[in-house]
N, C-alpha and C positions, 0 to 999 in steps of 0.2 A: 097733416101738420109736417115735413121732414123735418125731423133729424139729422145733422150734421157733425158726423165725430170727427175727432180736432185731437190726431197724432202727438203724440206727447218729444217732442223735444229734447232729448238729451246735449249735451257739454261734447261739443268738435273737439277731437285731437288738440286744436291750436288752443283753445281753450283754455285745454285742459293741463296745458308745461305751458302756461301765463302763469295758472293757481302753483304747480309743482315750482317752477320758476322764481314767485313771488314767500312761497314756506325758506327757500332755501335761503333771500337771501335776509326775508328776516335771523333763522336758525342761523346763518354770518354773524350780522348784530348784537343775536340775542348769546352765543356762547363765548364769551370773551370779558363779559358781564357777569353769565356764572358762572363764571373759572376764575374774574374775582370777585363776590360774592362770597364765594368757599375757600377760596384766600384769609379773607378779614371775617368768617367766622371762625377759623379756623387761631385768627394767632388772634383779637380774640377771647378763642377759650385756656390760647398757652399766658396770657399777661392777666389773667383768670386767675391760675394757677399758684401765682404768685404770693399777690397775696395771704391768699393760704400753707404754704413752707412757711408765711414770716409770721402765721400767726401760730407755730408751733415753733418758730424759731425762741418770741416770747415768752411762751409756753416753761420751751424747757429753760430757759434765762432766769425765768422766777425764779426755778431749783436750783439753779449751782450759783448764787453771787451773782449771775448782770452774767454768764457767761449764754453768749447766743449760740452759740455753738462749740462739742469738745475738740477741741484739736488737735490732727498732727491725721487725725482717719479719714480721710479722702481716701481716695481709688490708689494711690501705689504707694508702695512700702519705700520701697524706692525705688528706682531705673530699670523700667522690666520686671518688678518683681510685685504680681499682684495687695490687694489684702482683703480676705477674706473676704466674707459678702456680708458676716452676721456681725462682721467689725467693721463695722466700716459707719461715719458719722447718721449718714437716715434711721438708724438701727435703734439710737439713741436715742431722736426725736420726735419720729415720732411713735404712736400707738395707731393701734397693732405693731410692736418693731419689724421690720419690711426693711432690707434698702431700697428694696425700687416702689413706693406707694404709685398712684393711679395717681397723683398730684404729684410724680418726676417725671410723667410724660410729658411733652408737648406733641399736640400733636402734624405740626409743619417739619418736628427730627420722626423720620418711618423709620430708623436703625442706631438708635443712638449708645449709642458704649455705654458702656457699664448700664444699661437700661435707667438706665435715668440722662432731663437732656439738660440738667441745670447748673453751675458750677461755684463753688460756696467761693470770694475773694480771700481765702484763705493768706493773705499776703499782707497784711494791718488784725491782728485779730484783738476786735478790740467786748466792746463789755457794755449794758444798755447807759443808756444818757450819760455816756464817755461824753469828755471839749474835747477829749487827746487825739482828730483827725489830722492832722499834719497837715490845719491848715479850711479844710472840709466844713460843710456844716452838716447836718446828719441827712436832710434832701438832699444834698450835694453827693458822698461817699456814698461809692454800690454797693451791697449785704453776696448782690447773686443777680447772678446773667444766665443765656443762652447760650453750650459750649457748641464744639465741635464735633462733629461726631465721631469721628478715629480717630485716632492717635496719629497717623497720616498725613495730616491736615495740618496737625502742630505749631508744623518749624515753617517756618518764613507761607509771601507768598499769600499770609492773605487780604488780601486789596490792594486797595492803594496805600491809604500807610502805615503799612509791615514791608520793611522789603531785603530784613536782614534774617538771611538761611536759619540764623545758629538763634533767632529768639524764638521760644516757645510760648503763646498765643493759644490760648487753651475756650480760649470763649471765642464762639460764633458771630461776628460786629455783625452781620447781614444776613441770622436769617429770615425776617417776614423780606428779603427786597432790597435794589440797593435803595432807593427812595424812602426803608421806612426804618433796617438798623437791625434791634434786635429788640426783646425786651430786659430790664430790668428791676430789679427791686434792693430802694434805699433805704437808710438806716432810720430816716423815719417809719417809715412803709411803708407807701409810697409805689404807682408803679405807674413806669414811661418808660415806654419804647424813646431810641434814641441811635443817627450813624455812632458808629465810631468820635469818629474827629468834635462825637457832643457828650464826652464821658470827659471830660477835662484829661490828656496825653491820649501817647495813642496807648497805655498803657490803661483801659479803668481802673485797675486794680492797683494799681502806685498810688496813694497819697498822698505825694508831693503836687 
């Protein structure tokens, strides 16, 4: 009996190039999807921080006759004069007392000013259970939103809703993209992503 040895046939150069091309096409389609998934994960994590902050504000209010945060303890004493870190409102609200707890950082805010990504609505200090909200319900009244990353961004140029260069706009209306907007914590302690046009006026901090 004669044995015939058959040589193994390898891939040709053309076949290898075809396989590489298919892989490249698949990667081209997958990369945007992966990027969107990463952004979605960051947005969800950023959103999940706000209920935790809300819980800390409720705990503070229970000790201070219903006031949900200490007034007048923002990052600035006056324009150009920053408040000492150890005297800012987070120190009085969070335990252990610290001005920049991890829950105050949004993953989509890579370089937050004053080491936190959120800003309180201090245009109208309110108490737990108050009904005097300028015609808004507790589910419409914003307690906190996402702020701009630098002071240079505070004046004008804040998207199509803002045109006056003298108007100070502290909050970031489009942290998570032009179709998503930013995350907001409301007085009934629910959290939503909204566009600026869906926050009752140009300035969501206004109770008018």
